[in-house]
N, C-alpha and C positions, 0 to 999 in steps of 0.2 A: 504494500500500500504506500502510495506517495505521501510523504510527510513534509514536503517543502512549504506547505501552507503554514506550518508552525512558526516560521520565521516572520510571518506577517501578523501574528496575533497580538491583541492588546496586552496579553500576559507576558510577552517576551522580555519586558523590562521590570517585571514585578517578581517579588520573592515567591517561589513555588508554594510555600506554606500558606499563602493567601488563598490558594485553590484547594487546599486540603484542611478546611476549617473543622473545628470540633463542636461548633454550635450553629444554631440557626442564624445568628447575626452574621457570622463569618460567611455563611452561604449567600446571604443577601448582598454582602459587599462584593463577593466574587461575581455574582449574577449581574450586578450593576456594571462591572467592567466588561463582562461578556456581552451585555446588551448592545453595545455599539461596535463590537468586534467584526472586522471584515471577513474573518474566517470562522465564524460561529458554526455554520453548518458542517463544514468538513471536520471541525473539532468534535462536534457531537457525534457525527457518523463514525469517526475514528474510535471514540470511546465505546460506542455500541458494537461495532464490528469486532473490537478486541476484548469485549466484555470487561472493561475496566470498571471495577466496582468501588473505587474510592475517589473522592474529590469532586470538584465541579468541572465539568467539561461541556463546552458549547452552551453554557448557561444552565445546564441541568445537573441537579444533585443525583446522588446514587439512587435514591428512591424514585425520582422522576425517570431516570434511565431504565430502571426495572419496569416501570409502567409502560414506557414506550416500547420496550422489547416484548412485553406481554401483549400489548395491542397489536403489534406487527405479527406475532405468532398466531393470534386469534384470527386476524384478517387473512393470513396465508392459509390457515386451516379451512376457512369458509370458502376460499377460492378453489382449494384443492379438491 
């Protein structure tokens, strides 16, 4: 998977710890930075494709990414 998009993220100059918060406030801070990121979509897709289960990726928390994957599985099952 191509990861050149990572060099264009709003997070590139931020400490990685910002995207691995231990509380809801930290998640909101990371989401705000992600909200205007030009590579938000590829970041989220990267986390989903690689089943990354920690941190905020593409503006989505761990819980949100699990929900997205579940919805996609259910949609695929309905098509199949």
